[in-house]
N, CA and C atoms as a LAMMPS dump frame, in Angstrom:
ITEM: TIMESTEP
0
ITEM: NUMBER OF ATOMS
492
ITEM: BOX BOUNDS ff ff ff
-5.0000000000000000e+02 5.0000000000000000e+02
-5.0000000000000000e+02 5.0000000000000000e+02
-5.0000000000000000e+02 5.0000000000000000e+02
ITEM: ATOMS id mol type element x y z
1 1 1 N 365.415 346.742 333.167
2 1 2 C 364.625 347.944 333.309
3 1 3 C 364.207 348.088 334.765
4 2 1 N 364.053 349.336 335.207
5 2 2 C 363.543 349.625 336.546
6 2 3 C 362.293 350.487 336.393
7 3 1 N 361.214 350.067 337.032
8 3 2 C 359.997 350.869 337.11
9 3 3 C 359.891 351.363 338.545
10 4 1 N 359.849 352.683 338.706
11 4 2 C 359.736 353.284 340.029
12 4 3 C 358.302 353.764 340.194
13 5 1 N 357.614 353.19 341.172
14 5 2 C 356.229 353.532 341.474
15 5 3 C 356.275 354.516 342.639
16 6 1 N 355.804 355.749 342.396
17 6 2 C 355.96 356.798 343.401
18 6 3 C 354.627 357.462 343.744
19 7 1 N 354.623 358.149 344.878
20 7 2 C 353.454 358.892 345.339
21 7 3 C 353.499 359.037 346.843
22 8 1 N 352.584 359.82 347.376
23 8 2 C 352.536 360.009 348.826
24 8 3 C 352.083 358.714 349.491
25 9 1 N 352.279 358.645 350.788
26 9 2 C 351.857 357.484 351.555
27 9 3 C 350.353 357.288 351.404
28 10 1 N 349.945 356.033 351.217
29 10 2 C 348.531 355.724 351.088
30 10 3 C 348.027 355.628 349.659
31 11 1 N 348.9 355.884 348.679
32 11 2 C 348.457 355.778 347.279
33 11 3 C 348.55 354.342 346.766
34 12 1 N 349.135 353.467 347.549
35 12 2 C 349.191 352.062 347.151
36 12 3 C 350.495 351.661 346.478
37 13 1 N 351.57 352.385 346.756
38 13 2 C 352.853 352.068 346.108
39 13 3 C 353.265 350.617 346.333
40 14 1 N 353.16 350.166 347.571
41 14 2 C 353.578 348.79 347.883
42 14 3 C 352.66 347.771 347.223
43 15 1 N 351.369 347.964 347.345
44 15 2 C 350.403 347.019 346.765
45 15 3 C 350.509 346.992 345.245
46 16 1 N 350.481 348.16 344.637
47 16 2 C 350.563 348.248 343.176
48 16 3 C 351.929 347.758 342.695
49 17 1 N 352.994 348.196 343.368
50 17 2 C 354.344 347.787 342.973
51 17 3 C 354.547 346.286 343.051
52 18 1 N 354.107 345.693 344.158
53 18 2 C 354.259 344.246 344.326
54 18 3 C 353.43 343.489 343.281
55 19 1 N 352.213 343.94 343.04
56 19 2 C 351.353 343.289 342.04
57 19 3 C 351.951 343.428 340.643
58 20 1 N 352.453 344.609 340.325
59 20 2 C 353.098 344.836 339.029
60 20 3 C 354.299 343.909 338.857
61 21 1 N 355.143 343.838 339.875
62 21 2 C 356.324 342.965 339.809
63 21 3 C 355.912 341.504 339.642
64 22 1 N 354.891 341.08 340.383
65 22 2 C 354.408 339.693 340.259
66 22 3 C 353.925 339.401 338.845
67 23 1 N 353.161 340.324 338.272
68 23 2 C 352.623 340.118 336.915
69 23 3 C 353.743 340.045 335.878
70 24 1 N 354.796 340.819 336.104
71 24 2 C 355.901 340.855 335.146
72 24 3 C 356.955 339.786 335.415
73 25 1 N 356.922 339.191 336.598
74 25 2 C 357.97 338.248 336.976
75 25 3 C 359.258 338.959 337.35
76 26 1 N 359.154 340.19 337.828
77 26 2 C 360.306 341.012 338.183
78 26 3 C 360.519 341.017 339.693
79 27 1 N 361.673 341.492 340.106
80 27 2 C 361.99 341.687 341.521
81 27 3 C 361.25 342.915 342.032
82 28 1 N 360.767 342.848 343.281
83 28 2 C 360.113 343.996 343.905
84 28 3 C 360.925 344.452 345.113
85 29 1 N 361.136 345.754 345.215
86 29 2 C 361.794 346.351 346.384
87 29 3 C 360.906 347.476 346.893
88 30 1 N 360.607 347.437 348.186
89 30 2 C 359.834 348.498 348.829
90 30 3 C 360.812 349.395 349.579
91 31 1 N 360.926 350.644 349.151
92 31 2 C 361.861 351.572 349.779
93 31 3 C 361.585 351.744 351.264
94 32 1 N 360.332 351.587 351.687
95 32 2 C 360.009 351.695 353.114
96 32 3 C 360.803 350.692 353.94
97 33 1 N 361.083 349.53 353.372
98 33 2 C 361.813 348.486 354.095
99 33 3 C 363.274 348.867 354.333
100 34 1 N 363.767 349.864 353.614
101 34 2 C 365.164 350.255 353.727
102 34 3 C 365.381 351.499 354.602
103 35 1 N 364.304 352.03 355.178
104 35 2 C 364.46 353.15 356.112
105 35 3 C 365.197 352.68 357.355
106 36 1 N 365.986 353.567 357.925
107 36 2 C 366.663 353.25 359.181
108 36 3 C 365.646 353.153 360.314
109 37 1 N 366.039 352.494 361.386
110 37 2 C 365.181 352.383 362.565
111 37 3 C 364.856 353.777 363.097
112 38 1 N 365.841 354.654 363.105
113 38 2 C 365.634 356.021 363.592
114 38 3 C 364.593 356.763 362.747
115 39 1 N 364.684 356.644 361.432
116 39 2 C 363.709 357.315 360.568
117 39 3 C 362.308 356.742 360.765
118 40 1 N 362.217 355.443 360.947
119 40 2 C 360.907 354.825 361.2
120 40 3 C 360.31 355.354 362.501
121 41 1 N 361.156 355.49 363.517
122 41 2 C 360.679 356.014 364.809
123 41 3 C 360.173 357.445 364.661
124 42 1 N 360.92 358.255 363.912
125 42 2 C 360.51 359.647 363.709
126 42 3 C 359.139 359.715 363.052
127 43 1 N 358.975 358.956 361.967
128 43 2 C 357.701 358.985 361.249
129 43 3 C 356.565 358.446 362.118
130 44 1 N 356.831 357.37 362.859
131 44 2 C 355.803 356.794 363.73
132 44 3 C 355.369 357.798 364.798
133 45 1 N 356.295 358.668 365.194
134 45 2 C 355.992 359.695 366.194
135 45 3 C 355.33 360.923 365.576
136 46 1 N 355.164 360.907 364.243
137 46 2 C 354.507 362.027 363.574
138 46 3 C 355.444 363.135 363.153
139 47 1 N 356.757 362.848 363.148
140 47 2 C 357.756 363.841 362.756
141 47 3 C 358.166 363.615 361.301
142 48 1 N 357.926 364.592 360.432
143 48 2 C 358.342 364.436 359.027
144 48 3 C 359.871 364.337 358.924
145 49 1 N 360.342 363.55 357.986
146 49 2 C 361.783 363.426 357.761
147 49 3 C 362.303 364.661 357.03
148 50 1 N 363.547 364.995 357.325
149 50 2 C 364.22 366.095 356.633
150 50 3 C 365.027 365.525 355.476
151 51 1 N 365.531 366.401 354.633
152 51 2 C 366.399 365.961 353.536
153 51 3 C 367.638 365.26 354.09
154 52 1 N 368.157 365.743 355.209
155 52 2 C 369.332 365.123 355.836
156 52 3 C 368.986 363.711 356.311
157 53 1 N 367.799 363.547 356.902
158 53 2 C 367.357 362.211 357.337
159 53 3 C 367.296 361.24 356.163
160 54 1 N 366.865 361.749 355.028
161 54 2 C 366.639 360.886 353.857
162 54 3 C 367.916 360.542 353.094
163 55 1 N 368.967 361.308 353.249
164 55 2 C 370.155 361.141 352.415
165 55 3 C 370.732 359.715 352.424
166 56 1 N 370.989 359.105 353.588
167 56 2 C 371.532 357.725 353.565
168 56 3 C 370.566 356.734 352.912
169 57 1 N 369.282 356.952 353.108
170 57 2 C 368.249 356.105 352.508
171 57 3 C 368.277 356.224 350.985
172 58 1 N 368.393 357.448 350.482
173 58 2 C 368.472 357.66 349.032
174 58 3 C 369.706 356.981 348.449
175 59 1 N 370.814 357.034 349.182
176 59 2 C 372.047 356.37 348.719
177 59 3 C 371.852 354.858 348.622
178 60 1 N 371.185 354.28 349.61
179 60 2 C 370.897 352.835 349.583
180 60 3 C 370.032 352.469 348.379
181 61 1 N 369.009 353.275 348.139
182 61 2 C 368.105 353.009 347.013
183 61 3 C 368.825 353.129 345.68
184 62 1 N 369.64 354.152 345.557
185 62 2 C 370.398 354.333 344.314
186 62 3 C 371.33 353.147 344.088
187 63 1 N 372.001 352.702 345.14
188 63 2 C 372.909 351.559 345.022
189 63 3 C 372.146 350.305 344.577
190 64 1 N 370.935 350.122 345.1
191 64 2 C 370.129 348.965 344.709
192 64 3 C 369.725 349.051 343.239
193 65 1 N 369.375 350.257 342.783
194 65 2 C 369.031 350.437 341.372
195 65 3 C 370.249 350.208 340.479
196 66 1 N 371.393 350.727 340.89
197 66 2 C 372.622 350.526 340.11
198 66 3 C 372.922 349.038 339.97
199 67 1 N 372.793 348.31 341.069
200 67 2 C 373.046 346.869 341.063
201 67 3 C 372.11 346.166 340.073
202 68 1 N 370.833 346.525 340.118
203 68 2 C 369.857 345.905 339.211
204 68 3 C 370.197 346.207 337.758
205 69 1 N 370.498 347.447 337.458
206 69 2 C 370.776 347.827 336.071
207 69 3 C 372.068 347.191 335.568
208 70 1 N 373.084 347.12 336.423
209 70 2 C 374.349 346.487 336.017
210 70 3 C 374.164 345.002 335.726
211 71 1 N 373.255 344.362 336.476
212 71 2 C 373.03 342.922 336.319
213 71 3 C 371.898 342.617 335.327
214 72 1 N 371.357 343.632 334.673
215 72 2 C 370.198 343.465 333.794
216 72 3 C 369.038 342.782 334.514
217 73 1 N 368.878 343.13 335.788
218 73 2 C 367.771 342.616 336.602
219 73 3 C 366.591 343.584 336.469
220 74 1 N 365.441 343.059 336.08
221 74 2 C 364.239 343.886 336.003
222 74 3 C 363.693 344.073 337.408
223 75 1 N 363.367 345.328 337.74
224 75 2 C 363.044 345.682 339.118
225 75 3 C 361.885 346.666 339.158
226 76 1 N 360.986 346.468 340.121
227 76 2 C 359.96 347.46 340.449
228 76 3 C 360.306 347.983 341.834
229 77 1 N 360.435 349.301 341.943
230 77 2 C 360.774 349.947 343.207
231 77 3 C 359.604 350.824 343.638
232 78 1 N 359.086 350.589 344.846
233 78 2 C 358.068 351.459 345.44
234 78 3 C 358.815 352.508 346.261
235 79 1 N 358.638 353.782 345.903
236 79 2 C 359.432 354.878 346.477
237 79 3 C 358.585 356.146 346.478
238 80 1 N 358.565 356.858 347.592
239 80 2 C 357.713 358.05 347.675
240 80 3 C 358.084 359.101 346.631
241 81 1 N 359.364 359.412 346.49
242 81 2 C 359.814 360.339 345.443
243 81 3 C 359.148 361.702 345.498
244 82 1 N 358.958 362.231 346.686
245 82 2 C 358.177 363.457 346.842
246 82 3 C 358.789 364.676 346.156
247 83 1 N 360.111 364.779 346.155
248 83 2 C 360.776 365.954 345.566
249 83 3 C 361.545 365.573 344.302
250 84 1 N 361.628 366.515 343.4
251 84 2 C 362.405 366.319 342.173
252 84 3 C 363.854 365.952 342.515
253 85 1 N 364.397 366.581 343.547
254 85 2 C 365.772 366.297 343.974
255 85 3 C 365.94 364.818 344.309
256 86 1 N 364.979 364.228 345.019
257 86 2 C 365.065 362.809 345.374
258 86 3 C 365.023 361.945 344.123
259 87 1 N 364.134 362.3 343.215
260 87 2 C 364.016 361.515 341.976
261 87 3 C 365.287 361.628 341.137
262 88 1 N 365.842 362.826 341.065
263 88 2 C 367.089 363.024 340.314
264 88 3 C 368.225 362.237 340.959
265 89 1 N 368.235 362.19 342.278
266 89 2 C 369.291 361.467 342.995
267 89 3 C 369.242 359.978 342.689
268 90 1 N 368.042 359.456 342.46
269 90 2 C 367.898 358.029 342.179
270 90 3 C 368.143 357.673 340.723
271 91 1 N 368.037 358.635 339.838
272 91 2 C 368.18 358.333 338.418
273 91 3 C 369.603 357.868 338.121
274 92 1 N 369.682 356.66 337.59
275 92 2 C 370.967 356.044 337.254
276 92 3 C 371.137 356.015 335.74
277 93 1 N 370.107 355.553 335.041
278 93 2 C 370.126 355.421 333.587
279 93 3 C 368.71 355.689 333.086
280 94 1 N 368.417 356.942 332.802
281 94 2 C 367.053 357.37 332.464
282 94 3 C 366.457 356.566 331.306
283 95 1 N 367.293 356.064 330.4
284 95 2 C 366.792 355.285 329.264
285 95 3 C 366.205 353.942 329.705
286 96 1 N 366.643 353.449 330.86
287 96 2 C 366.191 352.137 331.336
288 96 3 C 365.328 352.234 332.594
289 97 1 N 364.825 353.434 332.85
290 97 2 C 363.966 353.664 334.015
291 97 3 C 362.641 354.271 333.576
292 98 1 N 361.577 353.873 334.231
293 98 2 C 360.258 354.441 333.979
294 98 3 C 359.667 354.828 335.325
295 99 1 N 359.192 356.059 335.402
296 99 2 C 358.574 356.566 336.623
297 99 3 C 357.062 356.533 336.472
298 100 1 N 356.386 356.034 337.501
299 100 2 C 354.923 355.97 337.534
300 100 3 C 354.468 356.726 338.779
301 101 1 N 353.67 357.764 338.565
302 101 2 C 353.164 358.593 339.658
303 101 3 C 351.738 358.174 339.993
304 102 1 N 351.55 357.682 341.21
305 102 2 C 350.236 357.274 341.691
306 102 3 C 349.6 358.448 342.428
307 103 1 N 348.371 358.776 342.057
308 103 2 C 347.704 359.883 342.746
309 103 3 C 346.227 359.572 342.935
310 104 1 N 345.636 360.271 343.897
311 104 2 C 344.203 360.179 344.187
312 104 3 C 343.844 361.414 344.992
313 105 1 N 342.554 361.723 345.102
314 105 2 C 342.154 362.848 345.949
315 105 3 C 342.636 362.637 347.394
316 106 1 N 342.978 363.719 348.059
317 106 2 C 343.478 363.644 349.436
318 106 3 C 342.504 362.917 350.357
319 107 1 N 341.218 363.097 350.134
320 107 2 C 340.214 362.441 350.992
321 107 3 C 340.295 360.917 350.866
322 108 1 N 340.545 360.426 349.674
323 108 2 C 340.674 358.979 349.453
324 108 3 C 341.935 358.455 350.14
325 109 1 N 343.029 359.184 349.994
326 109 2 C 344.29 358.764 350.602
327 109 3 C 344.174 358.77 352.124
328 110 1 N 343.598 359.844 352.684
329 110 2 C 343.452 359.933 354.14
330 110 3 C 342.627 358.757 354.67
331 111 1 N 341.536 358.428 353.989
332 111 2 C 340.696 357.3 354.416
333 111 3 C 341.5 355.993 354.412
334 112 1 N 342.301 355.791 353.388
335 112 2 C 343.138 354.582 353.326
336 112 3 C 344.127 354.546 354.482
337 113 1 N 344.77 355.685 354.743
338 113 2 C 345.755 355.737 355.825
339 113 3 C 345.115 355.476 357.181
340 114 1 N 343.926 355.988 357.382
341 114 2 C 343.243 355.798 358.661
342 114 3 C 342.824 354.346 358.871
343 115 1 N 342.616 353.61 357.789
344 115 2 C 342.227 352.194 357.884
345 115 3 C 343.431 351.256 357.951
346 116 1 N 344.594 351.752 357.581
347 116 2 C 345.783 350.905 357.489
348 116 3 C 346.309 350.557 358.879
349 117 1 N 346.594 349.292 359.073
350 117 2 C 347.107 348.827 360.355
351 117 3 C 348.556 348.389 360.222
352 118 1 N 349.337 348.592 361.277
353 118 2 C 350.687 348.057 361.346
354 118 3 C 351.72 348.761 360.497
355 119 1 N 351.468 349.98 360.065
356 119 2 C 352.444 350.722 359.27
357 119 3 C 352.973 351.881 360.092
358 120 1 N 354.265 352.176 359.937
359 120 2 C 354.882 353.23 360.744
360 120 3 C 354.468 354.64 360.348
361 121 1 N 353.856 354.807 359.195
362 121 2 C 353.507 356.136 358.685
363 121 3 C 352.083 356.501 359.093
364 122 1 N 351.925 357.445 360.027
365 122 2 C 350.571 357.809 360.463
366 122 3 C 349.86 358.736 359.472
367 123 1 N 348.533 358.695 359.509
368 123 2 C 347.716 359.557 358.643
369 123 3 C 348 361.032 358.901
370 124 1 N 348.478 361.347 360.107
371 124 2 C 348.745 362.745 360.466
372 124 3 C 349.855 363.372 359.617
373 125 1 N 350.674 362.559 358.969
374 125 2 C 351.763 363.098 358.133
375 125 3 C 351.34 363.319 356.673
376 126 1 N 350.108 362.98 356.334
377 126 2 C 349.66 363.151 354.942
378 126 3 C 349.768 364.608 354.5
379 127 1 N 349.315 365.534 355.317
380 127 2 C 349.361 366.956 354.94
381 127 3 C 350.785 367.394 354.647
382 128 1 N 351.72 366.945 355.46
383 128 2 C 353.13 367.285 355.252
384 128 3 C 353.637 366.705 353.936
385 129 1 N 353.23 365.476 353.611
386 129 2 C 353.662 364.857 352.356
387 129 3 C 353.068 365.592 351.159
388 130 1 N 351.8 365.936 351.234
389 130 2 C 351.162 366.654 350.125
390 130 3 C 351.789 368.034 349.935
391 131 1 N 352.185 368.652 351.027
392 131 2 C 352.839 369.965 350.947
393 131 3 C 354.231 369.849 350.321
394 132 1 N 354.929 368.769 350.631
395 132 2 C 356.285 368.538 350.121
396 132 3 C 356.282 368.082 348.663
397 133 1 N 355.226 367.383 348.252
398 133 2 C 355.173 366.777 346.924
399 133 3 C 355.391 367.788 345.797
400 134 1 N 356.348 367.473 344.948
401 134 2 C 356.566 368.196 343.693
402 134 3 C 356.114 367.228 342.605
403 135 1 N 354.951 367.497 342.045
404 135 2 C 354.357 366.584 341.069
405 135 3 C 355.314 366.399 339.887
406 136 1 N 355.63 365.149 339.561
407 136 2 C 356.569 364.897 338.463
408 136 3 C 355.977 365.265 337.105
409 137 1 N 356.813 365.811 336.258
410 137 2 C 356.374 366.2 334.911
411 137 3 C 356.512 365.056 333.913
412 138 1 N 357.49 364.197 334.133
413 138 2 C 357.813 363.189 333.125
414 138 3 C 357.378 361.772 333.491
415 139 1 N 356.581 361.638 334.53
416 139 2 C 356.141 360.303 334.952
417 139 3 C 354.833 359.929 334.259
418 140 1 N 354.599 358.629 334.133
419 140 2 C 353.3 358.138 333.699
420 140 3 C 352.385 358.257 334.914
421 141 1 N 351.299 359.012 334.79
422 141 2 C 350.423 359.313 335.922
423 141 3 C 349.195 358.415 335.904
424 142 1 N 348.887 357.851 337.08
425 142 2 C 347.764 356.929 337.194
426 142 3 C 346.921 357.292 338.413
427 143 1 N 345.609 357.38 338.193
428 143 2 C 344.663 357.581 339.288
429 143 3 C 344.508 356.245 340.01
430 144 1 N 344.726 356.238 341.324
431 144 2 C 344.668 354.985 342.085
432 144 3 C 343.36 354.826 342.85
433 145 1 N 342.344 355.561 342.454
434 145 2 C 341.029 355.383 343.068
435 145 3 C 340.449 354 342.731
436 146 1 N 340.635 353.494 341.499
437 146 2 C 340.139 352.142 341.191
438 146 3 C 340.92 351.067 341.961
439 147 1 N 340.44 349.832 341.932
440 147 2 C 341.144 348.721 342.59
441 147 3 C 342.556 348.517 342.011
442 148 1 N 343.461 347.956 342.82
443 148 2 C 344.849 347.762 342.374
444 148 3 C 344.999 347.023 341.049
445 149 1 N 344.171 346.004 340.791
446 149 2 C 344.295 345.26 339.53
447 149 3 C 344.052 346.161 338.32
448 150 1 N 343.111 347.087 338.457
449 150 2 C 342.824 348.037 337.374
450 150 3 C 343.997 348.99 337.198
451 151 1 N 344.541 349.45 338.306
452 151 2 C 345.69 350.37 338.264
453 151 3 C 346.876 349.686 337.585
454 152 1 N 347.155 348.445 337.97
455 152 2 C 348.284 347.709 337.385
456 152 3 C 348.071 347.509 335.885
457 153 1 N 346.857 347.184 335.476
458 153 2 C 346.572 347.03 334.037
459 153 3 C 346.842 348.332 333.294
460 154 1 N 346.458 349.452 333.874
461 154 2 C 346.71 350.75 333.243
462 154 3 C 348.208 351.024 333.128
463 155 1 N 348.96 350.629 334.132
464 155 2 C 350.422 350.814 334.084
465 155 3 C 351.032 349.928 333
466 156 1 N 350.641 348.662 332.986
467 156 2 C 351.148 347.745 331.962
468 156 3 C 350.86 348.278 330.56
469 157 1 N 349.631 348.735 330.345
470 157 2 C 349.248 349.271 329.04
471 157 3 C 349.991 350.57 328.738
472 158 1 N 350.046 351.462 329.713
473 158 2 C 350.665 352.775 329.507
474 158 3 C 352.154 352.714 329.253
475 159 1 N 352.825 351.767 329.898
476 159 2 C 354.279 351.614 329.704
477 159 3 C 354.595 350.554 328.649
478 160 1 N 353.564 349.963 328.095
479 160 2 C 353.71 348.912 327.082
480 160 3 C 354.597 347.769 327.589
481 161 1 N 354.269 347.303 328.785
482 161 2 C 354.971 346.173 329.387
483 161 3 C 354.105 344.933 329.253
484 162 1 N 354.728 343.806 328.997
485 162 2 C 353.984 342.571 328.816
486 162 3 C 354.179 341.655 330.019
487 163 1 N 353.062 341.237 330.623
488 163 2 C 353.175 340.293 331.74
489 163 3 C 353.703 338.95 331.261
490 164 1 N 354.355 338.255 332.169
491 164 2 C 354.86 336.912 331.833
492 164 3 C 353.786 335.892 332.053
């Protein structure tokens, strides 16, 4: 099974995704780690990525999901998934995938981004991400205002997943 944890930057995809994977004993992949150097530079400079910029990255992510599903490897993927098109592009086997949408008020997300150190995604791009976001209809939605452990428990309960 693959659980895709999605949302705008600052919602805690990496923290929640990694914690979820640890609790389940699953592999964790952070899509941010697979961005090209050029895309990282663009975002660090405050330039939003275009669909063309994202295309090779989406292909890499899809290939990683295909590999996991073919090998029956359980995987948690942290992925922004801002547009329906991106989510559709990643869907390999909908029966074995679960989407989790992390959300919080913009003020909470902005505060987190402003406090975050060492990440290529500046707080200045939050408005662009919120404008681009197409809220998923079929994802399990979780408010990430509470601490990560509470969020992960809600995901485990909501998706009926059992920790190891």
